[in-house]
C-alpha positions as CSV (number, residue, x, y, z in Angstrom):
1,M,0.3,1.8,14.3
2,P,1.9,4.9,15.7
3,G,5.6,4.6,16.5
4,T,6.0,1.7,14.0
5,S,9.3,1.8,12.2
6,R,9.6,2.5,8.5
7,E,11.0,-1.0,7.9
8,A,8.2,-2.7,9.8
9,L,5.5,-0.8,7.9
10,M,7.2,-1.8,4.6
11,R,7.4,-5.4,5.7
12,D,3.7,-5.4,6.6
13,L,2.8,-3.8,3.3
14,Q,4.9,-6.3,1.4
15,A,3.3,-9.2,3.3
16,V,-0.2,-8.0,2.6
17,S,0.7,-7.4,-1.1
18,F,2.0,-10.9,-1.4
19,V,-1.2,-12.4,0.0
20,L,-3.3,-10.2,-2.2
21,D,-1.3,-11.3,-5.3
22,D,-1.6,-15.0,-4.3
23,I,-5.4,-14.7,-3.8
24,A,-5.6,-13.0,-7.2
25,L,-3.8,-15.9,-8.9
26,Y,-6.2,-18.4,-7.2
27,L,-9.2,-16.4,-8.4
28,Q,-8.0,-16.6,-12.0
29,T,-8.8,-20.3,-11.9
30,H,-11.7,-20.2,-9.3
31,P,-13.6,-17.0,-10.2
32,I,-16.8,-17.9,-8.3
33,D,-15.2,-18.9,-5.0
34,Q,-17.1,-16.6,-2.7
35,A,-14.8,-17.2,0.3
36,A,-11.7,-16.3,-1.8
37,L,-13.5,-13.2,-3.1
38,R,-14.3,-12.1,0.5
39,C,-10.7,-12.8,1.4
40,Y,-9.4,-10.7,-1.6
41,E,-11.6,-7.8,-0.5
42,K,-10.3,-8.1,3.1
43,Y,-6.7,-8.0,2.0
44,R,-7.3,-5.3,-0.6
45,D,-8.7,-3.1,2.2
46,L,-5.7,-4.0,4.5
47,K,-3.3,-3.1,1.7
48,R,-5.0,0.3,1.2
49,K,-4.8,1.0,4.9
50,A,-1.1,-0.1,5.0
51,E,-0.3,2.1,2.0
52,E,-2.1,5.1,3.6
53,E,-0.3,4.6,6.9
54,Y,3.1,4.4,5.2
55,M,2.4,7.4,2.9
56,N,1.2,9.5,5.9
57,A,4.4,8.8,7.7
58,Y,7.0,8.7,4.9
59,G,5.5,10.0,1.7
60,P,4.3,8.5,-1.6
61,L,5.3,4.9,-2.6
62,R,4.8,5.5,-6.3
63,E,4.4,8.5,-8.6
64,D,0.7,7.7,-9.0
65,N,0.3,8.4,-5.3
66,V,1.0,12.0,-5.9
67,F,-2.1,14.2,-6.5
68,V,-1.5,16.1,-9.7
69,T,-3.4,19.3,-10.2
70,D,-2.0,21.8,-12.6
71,R,1.7,20.8,-12.2
72,W,3.9,17.9,-11.3
73,T,4.3,17.9,-7.5
74,W,6.6,14.9,-6.8
75,A,9.8,16.9,-6.5
76,D,8.1,19.5,-4.2
77,M,7.7,16.9,-1.4
78,P,10.4,16.4,1.2
79,W,13.1,13.9,0.2
80,P,13.5,10.9,2.6
81,W,16.5,12.4,4.2
82,E,14.6,15.7,4.8
83,R,12.0,14.0,6.9
84,Q,12.2,14.0,10.7
85,G,11.9,10.8,12.7
């Protein structure tokens, strides 16, 4: 969502993550529930999209979101206060 605030993106990501965690807990006791499996896949995809949207706008969420090639690149990225917007 272009123009969405950082806080709103983070709230959306946290909400989707909560739902995904809740469904995962349910699936531990109901592993063959097809509706729950489809719901899990849906929210897993929504979480990936929300993470991607956040990272495109504000940078990585975790160190494993940084692509490491031949060196550690985390510190080369702009710090939050160096970003515009």
